[in-house]
mmCIF entry with sequence, helices, sheets and N, C-alpha, C, O atoms, coordinates in Angstrom:
data_MODEL
# 
_entry.id   MODEL 
# 
_entity.id                         1 
_entity.type                       polymer 
_entity.pdbx_number_of_molecules   1 
# 
_entity_poly.entity_id                      1 
_entity_poly.type                           'polypeptide(L)' 
_entity_poly.nstd_linkage                   no 
_entity_poly.nstd_monomer                   no 
_entity_poly.pdbx_seq_one_letter_code       MNQQKFFFELLPGGKVKAACGRGFYTKLDLGIVKYHFEVGSGEKL 
_entity_poly.pdbx_seq_one_letter_code_can   MNQQKFFFELLPGGKVKAACGRGFYTKLDLGIVKYHFEVGSGEKL 
_entity_poly.pdbx_strand_id                 A 
# 
loop_
_entity_poly_seq.entity_id 
_entity_poly_seq.num 
_entity_poly_seq.mon_id 
_entity_poly_seq.hetero 
1 1  MET n 
1 2  ASN n 
1 3  GLN n 
1 4  GLN n 
1 5  LYS n 
1 6  PHE n 
1 7  PHE n 
1 8  PHE n 
1 9  GLU n 
1 10 LEU n 
1 11 LEU n 
1 12 PRO n 
1 13 GLY n 
1 14 GLY n 
1 15 LYS n 
1 16 VAL n 
1 17 LYS n 
1 18 ALA n 
1 19 ALA n 
1 20 CYS n 
1 21 GLY n 
1 22 ARG n 
1 23 GLY n 
1 24 PHE n 
1 25 TYR n 
1 26 THR n 
1 27 LYS n 
1 28 LEU n 
1 29 ASP n 
1 30 LEU n 
1 31 GLY n 
1 32 ILE n 
1 33 VAL n 
1 34 LYS n 
1 35 TYR n 
1 36 HIS n 
1 37 PHE n 
1 38 GLU n 
1 39 VAL n 
1 40 GLY n 
1 41 SER n 
1 42 GLY n 
1 43 GLU n 
1 44 LYS n 
1 45 LEU n 
# 
_struct_asym.id          A 
_struct_asym.entity_id   1 
# 
loop_
_struct_conf.conf_type_id 
_struct_conf.id 
_struct_conf.pdbx_PDB_helix_id 
_struct_conf.beg_label_comp_id 
_struct_conf.beg_label_asym_id 
_struct_conf.beg_label_seq_id 
_struct_conf.pdbx_beg_PDB_ins_code 
_struct_conf.end_label_comp_id 
_struct_conf.end_label_asym_id 
_struct_conf.end_label_seq_id 
_struct_conf.pdbx_end_PDB_ins_code 
_struct_conf.beg_auth_comp_id 
_struct_conf.beg_auth_asym_id 
_struct_conf.beg_auth_seq_id 
_struct_conf.end_auth_comp_id 
_struct_conf.end_auth_asym_id 
_struct_conf.end_auth_seq_id 
_struct_conf.pdbx_PDB_helix_class 
_struct_conf.details 
_struct_conf.pdbx_PDB_helix_length 
HELX_P HELX_P1 AA1 PRO A 12 ? GLY A 14 ? PRO A 12 GLY A 14 5 ? 3  
HELX_P HELX_P2 AA2 THR A 26 ? SER A 41 ? THR A 26 SER A 41 1 ? 16 
# 
_struct_conf_type.id          HELX_P 
_struct_conf_type.criteria    ? 
_struct_conf_type.reference   ? 
# 
_struct_sheet.id               AA1 
_struct_sheet.type             ? 
_struct_sheet.number_strands   2 
_struct_sheet.details          ? 
# 
_struct_sheet_order.sheet_id     AA1 
_struct_sheet_order.range_id_1   1 
_struct_sheet_order.range_id_2   2 
_struct_sheet_order.offset       ? 
_struct_sheet_order.sense        anti-parallel 
# 
loop_
_struct_sheet_range.sheet_id 
_struct_sheet_range.id 
_struct_sheet_range.beg_label_comp_id 
_struct_sheet_range.beg_label_asym_id 
_struct_sheet_range.beg_label_seq_id 
_struct_sheet_range.pdbx_beg_PDB_ins_code 
_struct_sheet_range.end_label_comp_id 
_struct_sheet_range.end_label_asym_id 
_struct_sheet_range.end_label_seq_id 
_struct_sheet_range.pdbx_end_PDB_ins_code 
_struct_sheet_range.beg_auth_comp_id 
_struct_sheet_range.beg_auth_asym_id 
_struct_sheet_range.beg_auth_seq_id 
_struct_sheet_range.end_auth_comp_id 
_struct_sheet_range.end_auth_asym_id 
_struct_sheet_range.end_auth_seq_id 
AA1 1 PHE A 6  ? LEU A 10 ? PHE A 6  LEU A 10 
AA1 2 VAL A 16 ? CYS A 20 ? VAL A 16 CYS A 20 
# 
loop_
_atom_site.group_PDB 
_atom_site.id 
_atom_site.type_symbol 
_atom_site.label_atom_id 
_atom_site.label_alt_id 
_atom_site.label_comp_id 
_atom_site.label_asym_id 
_atom_site.label_entity_id 
_atom_site.label_seq_id 
_atom_site.pdbx_PDB_ins_code 
_atom_site.Cartn_x 
_atom_site.Cartn_y 
_atom_site.Cartn_z 
_atom_site.occupancy 
_atom_site.B_iso_or_equiv 
_atom_site.pdbx_formal_charge 
_atom_site.auth_seq_id 
_atom_site.auth_comp_id 
_atom_site.auth_asym_id 
_atom_site.auth_atom_id 
_atom_site.pdbx_PDB_model_num 
ATOM 1   N N  . MET A 1 1  ? 0.820  -1.198 0.000  1.00 0.00 ? 1  MET A N  1 
ATOM 2   C CA . MET A 1 1  ? 0.000  0.000  0.000  1.00 0.00 ? 1  MET A CA 1 
ATOM 3   C C  . MET A 1 1  ? 0.860  1.256  0.000  1.00 0.00 ? 1  MET A C  1 
ATOM 4   O O  . MET A 1 1  ? 0.407  2.316  -0.433 1.00 0.00 ? 1  MET A O  1 
ATOM 5   N N  . ASN A 1 2  ? 2.109  1.148  0.487  1.00 0.00 ? 2  ASN A N  1 
ATOM 6   C CA . ASN A 1 2  ? 3.078  2.245  0.435  1.00 0.00 ? 2  ASN A CA 1 
ATOM 7   C C  . ASN A 1 2  ? 2.529  3.556  1.006  1.00 0.00 ? 2  ASN A C  1 
ATOM 8   O O  . ASN A 1 2  ? 2.598  4.595  0.348  1.00 0.00 ? 2  ASN A O  1 
ATOM 9   N N  . GLN A 1 3  ? 1.989  3.512  2.220  1.00 0.00 ? 3  GLN A N  1 
ATOM 10  C CA . GLN A 1 3  ? 1.407  4.713  2.804  1.00 0.00 ? 3  GLN A CA 1 
ATOM 11  C C  . GLN A 1 3  ? 2.336  5.439  3.769  1.00 0.00 ? 3  GLN A C  1 
ATOM 12  O O  . GLN A 1 3  ? 2.124  6.622  4.035  1.00 0.00 ? 3  GLN A O  1 
ATOM 13  N N  . GLN A 1 4  ? 3.340  4.784  4.294  1.00 0.00 ? 4  GLN A N  1 
ATOM 14  C CA . GLN A 1 4  ? 4.345  5.386  5.167  1.00 0.00 ? 4  GLN A CA 1 
ATOM 15  C C  . GLN A 1 4  ? 3.746  6.172  6.329  1.00 0.00 ? 4  GLN A C  1 
ATOM 16  O O  . GLN A 1 4  ? 4.020  7.362  6.486  1.00 0.00 ? 4  GLN A O  1 
ATOM 17  N N  . LYS A 1 5  ? 2.933  5.508  7.138  1.00 0.00 ? 5  LYS A N  1 
ATOM 18  C CA . LYS A 1 5  ? 2.299  6.155  8.291  1.00 0.00 ? 5  LYS A CA 1 
ATOM 19  C C  . LYS A 1 5  ? 3.127  5.923  9.543  1.00 0.00 ? 5  LYS A C  1 
ATOM 20  O O  . LYS A 1 5  ? 2.635  5.364  10.523 1.00 0.00 ? 5  LYS A O  1 
ATOM 21  N N  . PHE A 1 6  ? 4.370  6.347  9.512  1.00 0.00 ? 6  PHE A N  1 
ATOM 22  C CA . PHE A 1 6  ? 5.253  6.220  10.661 1.00 0.00 ? 6  PHE A CA 1 
ATOM 23  C C  . PHE A 1 6  ? 6.056  7.494  10.803 1.00 0.00 ? 6  PHE A C  1 
ATOM 24  O O  . PHE A 1 6  ? 6.179  8.275  9.859  1.00 0.00 ? 6  PHE A O  1 
ATOM 25  N N  . PHE A 1 7  ? 6.603  7.699  11.991 1.00 0.00 ? 7  PHE A N  1 
ATOM 26  C CA . PHE A 1 7  ? 7.433  8.884  12.199 1.00 0.00 ? 7  PHE A CA 1 
ATOM 27  C C  . PHE A 1 7  ? 8.482  8.584  13.257 1.00 0.00 ? 7  PHE A C  1 
ATOM 28  O O  . PHE A 1 7  ? 8.346  7.649  14.045 1.00 0.00 ? 7  PHE A O  1 
ATOM 29  N N  . PHE A 1 8  ? 9.525  9.393  13.257 1.00 0.00 ? 8  PHE A N  1 
ATOM 30  C CA . PHE A 1 8  ? 10.618 9.273  14.216 1.00 0.00 ? 8  PHE A CA 1 
ATOM 31  C C  . PHE A 1 8  ? 10.607 10.495 15.120 1.00 0.00 ? 8  PHE A C  1 
ATOM 32  O O  . PHE A 1 8  ? 10.263 11.598 14.695 1.00 0.00 ? 8  PHE A O  1 
ATOM 33  N N  . GLU A 1 9  ? 10.989 10.283 16.374 1.00 0.00 ? 9  GLU A N  1 
ATOM 34  C CA . GLU A 1 9  ? 11.080 11.379 17.340 1.00 0.00 ? 9  GLU A CA 1 
ATOM 35  C C  . GLU A 1 9  ? 12.448 11.303 18.009 1.00 0.00 ? 9  GLU A C  1 
ATOM 36  O O  . GLU A 1 9  ? 12.843 10.246 18.503 1.00 0.00 ? 9  GLU A O  1 
ATOM 37  N N  . LEU A 1 10 ? 13.165 12.411 18.026 1.00 0.00 ? 10 LEU A N  1 
ATOM 38  C CA . LEU A 1 10 ? 14.461 12.477 18.680 1.00 0.00 ? 10 LEU A CA 1 
ATOM 39  C C  . LEU A 1 10 ? 14.241 12.839 20.144 1.00 0.00 ? 10 LEU A C  1 
ATOM 40  O O  . LEU A 1 10 ? 13.705 13.901 20.458 1.00 0.00 ? 10 LEU A O  1 
ATOM 41  N N  . LEU A 1 11 ? 14.658 11.948 21.033 1.00 0.00 ? 11 LEU A N  1 
ATOM 42  C CA . LEU A 1 11 ? 14.472 12.134 22.471 1.00 0.00 ? 11 LEU A CA 1 
ATOM 43  C C  . LEU A 1 11 ? 15.754 12.696 23.095 1.00 0.00 ? 11 LEU A C  1 
ATOM 44  O O  . LEU A 1 11 ? 16.824 12.611 22.493 1.00 0.00 ? 11 LEU A O  1 
ATOM 45  N N  . PRO A 1 12 ? 15.649 13.269 24.299 1.00 0.00 ? 12 PRO A N  1 
ATOM 46  C CA . PRO A 1 12 ? 16.850 13.757 24.986 1.00 0.00 ? 12 PRO A CA 1 
ATOM 47  C C  . PRO A 1 12 ? 17.867 12.625 25.155 1.00 0.00 ? 12 PRO A C  1 
ATOM 48  O O  . PRO A 1 12 ? 17.500 11.468 25.359 1.00 0.00 ? 12 PRO A O  1 
ATOM 49  N N  . GLY A 1 13 ? 19.125 12.975 25.066 1.00 0.00 ? 13 GLY A N  1 
ATOM 50  C CA . GLY A 1 13 ? 20.184 11.978 25.202 1.00 0.00 ? 13 GLY A CA 1 
ATOM 51  C C  . GLY A 1 13 ? 20.521 11.297 23.889 1.00 0.00 ? 13 GLY A C  1 
ATOM 52  O O  . GLY A 1 13 ? 21.296 10.341 23.872 1.00 0.00 ? 13 GLY A O  1 
ATOM 53  N N  . GLY A 1 14 ? 19.950 11.773 22.782 1.00 0.00 ? 14 GLY A N  1 
ATOM 54  C CA . GLY A 1 14 ? 20.264 11.211 21.476 1.00 0.00 ? 14 GLY A CA 1 
ATOM 55  C C  . GLY A 1 14 ? 19.520 9.933  21.138 1.00 0.00 ? 14 GLY A C  1 
ATOM 56  O O  . GLY A 1 14 ? 19.853 9.276  20.152 1.00 0.00 ? 14 GLY A O  1 
ATOM 57  N N  . LYS A 1 15 ? 18.523 9.563  21.927 1.00 0.00 ? 15 LYS A N  1 
ATOM 58  C CA . LYS A 1 15 ? 17.718 8.367  21.640 1.00 0.00 ? 15 LYS A CA 1 
ATOM 59  C C  . LYS A 1 15 ? 16.687 8.704  20.563 1.00 0.00 ? 15 LYS A C  1 
ATOM 60  O O  . LYS A 1 15 ? 16.253 9.849  20.433 1.00 0.00 ? 15 LYS A O  1 
ATOM 61  N N  . VAL A 1 16 ? 16.309 7.691  19.803 1.00 0.00 ? 16 VAL A N  1 
ATOM 62  C CA . VAL A 1 16 ? 15.312 7.866  18.747 1.00 0.00 ? 16 VAL A CA 1 
ATOM 63  C C  . VAL A 1 16 ? 14.141 6.937  19.018 1.00 0.00 ? 16 VAL A C  1 
ATOM 64  O O  . VAL A 1 16 ? 14.333 5.768  19.354 1.00 0.00 ? 16 VAL A O  1 
ATOM 65  N N  . LYS A 1 17 ? 12.933 7.454  18.872 1.00 0.00 ? 17 LYS A N  1 
ATOM 66  C CA . LYS A 1 17 ? 11.720 6.669  19.057 1.00 0.00 ? 17 LYS A CA 1 
ATOM 67  C C  . LYS A 1 17 ? 10.986 6.611  17.720 1.00 0.00 ? 17 LYS A C  1 
ATOM 68  O O  . LYS A 1 17 ? 10.831 7.631  17.048 1.00 0.00 ? 17 LYS A O  1 
ATOM 69  N N  . ALA A 1 18 ? 10.538 5.426  17.338 1.00 0.00 ? 18 ALA A N  1 
ATOM 70  C CA . ALA A 1 18 ? 9.754  5.254  16.119 1.00 0.00 ? 18 ALA A CA 1 
ATOM 71  C C  . ALA A 1 18 ? 8.343  4.867  16.508 1.00 0.00 ? 18 ALA A C  1 
ATOM 72  O O  . ALA A 1 18 ? 8.143  4.052  17.409 1.00 0.00 ? 18 ALA A O  1 
ATOM 73  N N  . ALA A 1 19 ? 7.373  5.444  15.839 1.00 0.00 ? 19 ALA A N  1 
ATOM 74  C CA . ALA A 1 19 ? 5.973  5.136  16.124 1.00 0.00 ? 19 ALA A CA 1 
ATOM 75  C C  . ALA A 1 19 ? 5.202  5.109  14.808 1.00 0.00 ? 19 ALA A C  1 
ATOM 76  O O  . ALA A 1 19 ? 5.654  5.640  13.794 1.00 0.00 ? 19 ALA A O  1 
ATOM 77  N N  . CYS A 1 20 ? 4.045  4.487  14.846 1.00 0.00 ? 20 CYS A N  1 
ATOM 78  C CA . CYS A 1 20 ? 3.232  4.406  13.635 1.00 0.00 ? 20 CYS A CA 1 
ATOM 79  C C  . CYS A 1 20 ? 1.859  5.010  13.879 1.00 0.00 ? 20 CYS A C  1 
ATOM 80  O O  . CYS A 1 20 ? 1.371  5.078  15.007 1.00 0.00 ? 20 CYS A O  1 
ATOM 81  N N  . GLY A 1 21 ? 1.261  5.443  12.791 1.00 0.00 ? 21 GLY A N  1 
ATOM 82  C CA . GLY A 1 21 ? -0.096 5.968  12.850 1.00 0.00 ? 21 GLY A CA 1 
ATOM 83  C C  . GLY A 1 21 ? -1.085 4.821  12.772 1.00 0.00 ? 21 GLY A C  1 
ATOM 84  O O  . GLY A 1 21 ? -0.771 3.690  13.144 1.00 0.00 ? 21 GLY A O  1 
ATOM 85  N N  . ARG A 1 22 ? -2.263 5.112  12.294 1.00 0.00 ? 22 ARG A N  1 
ATOM 86  C CA . ARG A 1 22 ? -3.294 4.098  12.175 1.00 0.00 ? 22 ARG A CA 1 
ATOM 87  C C  . ARG A 1 22 ? -3.467 3.723  10.712 1.00 0.00 ? 22 ARG A C  1 
ATOM 88  O O  . ARG A 1 22 ? -3.264 4.534  9.809  1.00 0.00 ? 22 ARG A O  1 
ATOM 89  N N  . GLY A 1 23 ? -3.841 2.492  10.510 1.00 0.00 ? 23 GLY A N  1 
ATOM 90  C CA . GLY A 1 23 ? -4.103 2.056  9.145  1.00 0.00 ? 23 GLY A CA 1 
ATOM 91  C C  . GLY A 1 23 ? -3.746 0.603  8.946  1.00 0.00 ? 23 GLY A C  1 
ATOM 92  O O  . GLY A 1 23 ? -3.267 -0.077 9.854  1.00 0.00 ? 23 GLY A O  1 
ATOM 93  N N  . PHE A 1 24 ? -3.984 0.157  7.764  1.00 0.00 ? 24 PHE A N  1 
ATOM 94  C CA . PHE A 1 24 ? -3.745 -1.220 7.368  1.00 0.00 ? 24 PHE A CA 1 
ATOM 95  C C  . PHE A 1 24 ? -2.254 -1.512 7.320  1.00 0.00 ? 24 PHE A C  1 
ATOM 96  O O  . PHE A 1 24 ? -1.512 -0.756 6.692  1.00 0.00 ? 24 PHE A O  1 
ATOM 97  N N  . TYR A 1 25 ? -1.796 -2.561 7.947  1.00 0.00 ? 25 TYR A N  1 
ATOM 98  C CA . TYR A 1 25 ? -0.410 -3.024 7.924  1.00 0.00 ? 25 TYR A CA 1 
ATOM 99  C C  . TYR A 1 25 ? 0.588  -2.065 8.559  1.00 0.00 ? 25 TYR A C  1 
ATOM 100 O O  . TYR A 1 25 ? 1.787  -2.225 8.331  1.00 0.00 ? 25 TYR A O  1 
ATOM 101 N N  . THR A 1 26 ? 0.165  -1.085 9.337  1.00 0.00 ? 26 THR A N  1 
ATOM 102 C CA . THR A 1 26 ? 1.116  -0.107 9.880  1.00 0.00 ? 26 THR A CA 1 
ATOM 103 C C  . THR A 1 26 ? 2.107  -0.736 10.856 1.00 0.00 ? 26 THR A C  1 
ATOM 104 O O  . THR A 1 26 ? 3.269  -0.331 10.888 1.00 0.00 ? 26 THR A O  1 
ATOM 105 N N  . LYS A 1 27 ? 1.678  -1.713 11.649 1.00 0.00 ? 27 LYS A N  1 
ATOM 106 C CA . LYS A 1 27 ? 2.615  -2.342 12.587 1.00 0.00 ? 27 LYS A CA 1 
ATOM 107 C C  . LYS A 1 27 ? 3.647  -3.175 11.845 1.00 0.00 ? 27 LYS A C  1 
ATOM 108 O O  . LYS A 1 27 ? 4.808  -3.222 12.251 1.00 0.00 ? 27 LYS A O  1 
ATOM 109 N N  . LEU A 1 28 ? 3.249  -3.820 10.783 1.00 0.00 ? 28 LEU A N  1 
ATOM 110 C CA . LEU A 1 28 ? 4.188  -4.565 9.953  1.00 0.00 ? 28 LEU A CA 1 
ATOM 111 C C  . LEU A 1 28 ? 5.186  -3.602 9.301  1.00 0.00 ? 28 LEU A C  1 
ATOM 112 O O  . LEU A 1 28 ? 6.391  -3.855 9.299  1.00 0.00 ? 28 LEU A O  1 
ATOM 113 N N  . ASP A 1 29 ? 4.679  -2.508 8.754  1.00 0.00 ? 29 ASP A N  1 
ATOM 114 C CA . ASP A 1 29 ? 5.548  -1.506 8.141  1.00 0.00 ? 29 ASP A CA 1 
ATOM 115 C C  . ASP A 1 29 ? 6.513  -0.907 9.160  1.00 0.00 ? 29 ASP A C  1 
ATOM 116 O O  . ASP A 1 29 ? 7.673  -0.656 8.836  1.00 0.00 ? 29 ASP A O  1 
ATOM 117 N N  . LEU A 1 30 ? 6.048  -0.677 10.389 1.00 0.00 ? 30 LEU A N  1 
ATOM 118 C CA . LEU A 1 30 ? 6.909  -0.121 11.428 1.00 0.00 ? 30 LEU A CA 1 
ATOM 119 C C  . LEU A 1 30 ? 8.057  -1.077 11.738 1.00 0.00 ? 30 LEU A C  1 
ATOM 120 O O  . LEU A 1 30 ? 9.184  -0.636 11.962 1.00 0.00 ? 30 LEU A O  1 
ATOM 121 N N  . GLY A 1 31 ? 7.787  -2.359 11.754 1.00 0.00 ? 31 GLY A N  1 
ATOM 122 C CA . GLY A 1 31 ? 8.847  -3.347 11.972 1.00 0.00 ? 31 GLY A CA 1 
ATOM 123 C C  . GLY A 1 31 ? 9.904  -3.280 10.887 1.00 0.00 ? 31 GLY A C  1 
ATOM 124 O O  . GLY A 1 31 ? 11.098 -3.378 11.172 1.00 0.00 ? 31 GLY A O  1 
ATOM 125 N N  . ILE A 1 32 ? 9.478  -3.116 9.656  1.00 0.00 ? 32 ILE A N  1 
ATOM 126 C CA . ILE A 1 32 ? 10.414 -3.005 8.529  1.00 0.00 ? 32 ILE A CA 1 
ATOM 127 C C  . ILE A 1 32 ? 11.225 -1.714 8.647  1.00 0.00 ? 32 ILE A C  1 
ATOM 128 O O  . ILE A 1 32 ? 12.434 -1.712 8.419  1.00 0.00 ? 32 ILE A O  1 
ATOM 129 N N  . VAL A 1 33 ? 10.554 -0.619 9.004  1.00 0.00 ? 33 VAL A N  1 
ATOM 130 C CA . VAL A 1 33 ? 11.227 0.674  9.172  1.00 0.00 ? 33 VAL A CA 1 
ATOM 131 C C  . VAL A 1 33 ? 12.272 0.594  10.279 1.00 0.00 ? 33 VAL A C  1 
ATOM 132 O O  . VAL A 1 33 ? 13.389 1.084  10.114 1.00 0.00 ? 33 VAL A O  1 
ATOM 133 N N  . LYS A 1 34 ? 11.917 -0.022 11.407 1.00 0.00 ? 34 LYS A N  1 
ATOM 134 C CA . LYS A 1 34 ? 12.863 -0.158 12.518 1.00 0.00 ? 34 LYS A CA 1 
ATOM 135 C C  . LYS A 1 34 ? 14.073 -0.980 12.103 1.00 0.00 ? 34 LYS A C  1 
ATOM 136 O O  . LYS A 1 34 ? 15.205 -0.640 12.447 1.00 0.00 ? 34 LYS A O  1 
ATOM 137 N N  . TYR A 1 35 ? 13.841 -2.056 11.368 1.00 0.00 ? 35 TYR A N  1 
ATOM 138 C CA . TYR A 1 35 ? 14.945 -2.892 10.904 1.00 0.00 ? 35 TYR A CA 1 
ATOM 139 C C  . TYR A 1 35 ? 15.882 -2.088 10.005 1.00 0.00 ? 35 TYR A C  1 
ATOM 140 O O  . TYR A 1 35 ? 17.100 -2.147 10.175 1.00 0.00 ? 35 TYR A O  1 
ATOM 141 N N  . HIS A 1 36 ? 15.337 -1.347 9.062  1.00 0.00 ? 36 HIS A N  1 
ATOM 142 C CA . HIS A 1 36 ? 16.165 -0.552 8.150  1.00 0.00 ? 36 HIS A CA 1 
ATOM 143 C C  . HIS A 1 36 ? 16.935 0.527  8.904  1.00 0.00 ? 36 HIS A C  1 
ATOM 144 O O  . HIS A 1 36 ? 18.091 0.801  8.581  1.00 0.00 ? 36 HIS A O  1 
ATOM 145 N N  . PHE A 1 37 ? 16.304 1.142  9.906  1.00 0.00 ? 37 PHE A N  1 
ATOM 146 C CA . PHE A 1 37 ? 16.987 2.139  10.721 1.00 0.00 ? 37 PHE A CA 1 
ATOM 147 C C  . PHE A 1 37 ? 18.164 1.514  11.446 1.00 0.00 ? 37 PHE A C  1 
ATOM 148 O O  . PHE A 1 37 ? 19.259 2.076  11.457 1.00 0.00 ? 37 PHE A O  1 
ATOM 149 N N  . GLU A 1 38 ? 17.947 0.354  12.053 1.00 0.00 ? 38 GLU A N  1 
ATOM 150 C CA . GLU A 1 38 ? 19.002 -0.318 12.815 1.00 0.00 ? 38 GLU A CA 1 
ATOM 151 C C  . GLU A 1 38 ? 20.152 -0.736 11.900 1.00 0.00 ? 38 GLU A C  1 
ATOM 152 O O  . GLU A 1 38 ? 21.316 -0.598 12.276 1.00 0.00 ? 38 GLU A O  1 
ATOM 153 N N  . VAL A 1 39 ? 19.849 -1.238 10.725 1.00 0.00 ? 39 VAL A N  1 
ATOM 154 C CA . VAL A 1 39 ? 20.902 -1.647 9.789  1.00 0.00 ? 39 VAL A CA 1 
ATOM 155 C C  . VAL A 1 39 ? 21.694 -0.420 9.322  1.00 0.00 ? 39 VAL A C  1 
ATOM 156 O O  . VAL A 1 39 ? 22.923 -0.457 9.253  1.00 0.00 ? 39 VAL A O  1 
ATOM 157 N N  . GLY A 1 40 ? 20.984 0.662  9.004  1.00 0.00 ? 40 GLY A N  1 
ATOM 158 C CA . GLY A 1 40 ? 21.659 1.861  8.498  1.00 0.00 ? 40 GLY A CA 1 
ATOM 159 C C  . GLY A 1 40 ? 22.456 2.606  9.541  1.00 0.00 ? 40 GLY A C  1 
ATOM 160 O O  . GLY A 1 40 ? 23.513 3.158  9.236  1.00 0.00 ? 40 GLY A O  1 
ATOM 161 N N  . SER A 1 41 ? 21.966 2.631  10.769 1.00 0.00 ? 41 SER A N  1 
ATOM 162 C CA . SER A 1 41 ? 22.643 3.426  11.802 1.00 0.00 ? 41 SER A CA 1 
ATOM 163 C C  . SER A 1 41 ? 23.615 2.602  12.647 1.00 0.00 ? 41 SER A C  1 
ATOM 164 O O  . SER A 1 41 ? 24.522 3.153  13.271 1.00 0.00 ? 41 SER A O  1 
ATOM 165 N N  . GLY A 1 42 ? 23.425 1.300  12.664 1.00 0.00 ? 42 GLY A N  1 
ATOM 166 C CA . GLY A 1 42 ? 24.254 0.456  13.504 1.00 0.00 ? 42 GLY A CA 1 
ATOM 167 C C  . GLY A 1 42 ? 23.849 0.488  14.966 1.00 0.00 ? 42 GLY A C  1 
ATOM 168 O O  . GLY A 1 42 ? 24.562 -0.043 15.818 1.00 0.00 ? 42 GLY A O  1 
ATOM 169 N N  . GLU A 1 43 ? 22.703 1.107  15.270 1.00 0.00 ? 43 GLU A N  1 
ATOM 170 C CA . GLU A 1 43 ? 22.194 1.222  16.637 1.00 0.00 ? 43 GLU A CA 1 
ATOM 171 C C  . GLU A 1 43 ? 20.840 0.539  16.736 1.00 0.00 ? 43 GLU A C  1 
ATOM 172 O O  . GLU A 1 43 ? 20.087 0.487  15.763 1.00 0.00 ? 43 GLU A O  1 
ATOM 173 N N  . LYS A 1 44 ? 20.533 0.010  17.932 1.00 0.00 ? 44 LYS A N  1 
ATOM 174 C CA . LYS A 1 44 ? 19.197 -0.560 18.149 1.00 0.00 ? 44 LYS A CA 1 
ATOM 175 C C  . LYS A 1 44 ? 18.206 0.537  18.449 1.00 0.00 ? 44 LYS A C  1 
ATOM 176 O O  . LYS A 1 44 ? 18.544 1.519  19.111 1.00 0.00 ? 44 LYS A O  1 
ATOM 177 N N  . LEU A 1 45 ? 17.000 0.387  17.975 1.00 0.00 ? 45 LEU A N  1 
ATOM 178 C CA . LEU A 1 45 ? 15.937 1.363  18.171 1.00 0.00 ? 45 LEU A CA 1 
ATOM 179 C C  . LEU A 1 45 ? 15.040 0.958  19.293 1.00 0.00 ? 45 LEU A C  1 
ATOM 180 O O  . LEU A 1 45 ? 14.082 1.666  19.604 1.00 0.00 ? 45 LEU A O  1 
# 
């Protein structure tokens, strides 16, 4: 569906939080987004 209903939030201390909006397959998409973030940054989300 390619809707990209997720966003990142930069928290104090340099931590990053990922969250998803509402919709079809958003939790599945969020898992994929988190994986890509972790692979690209070398850090766990």
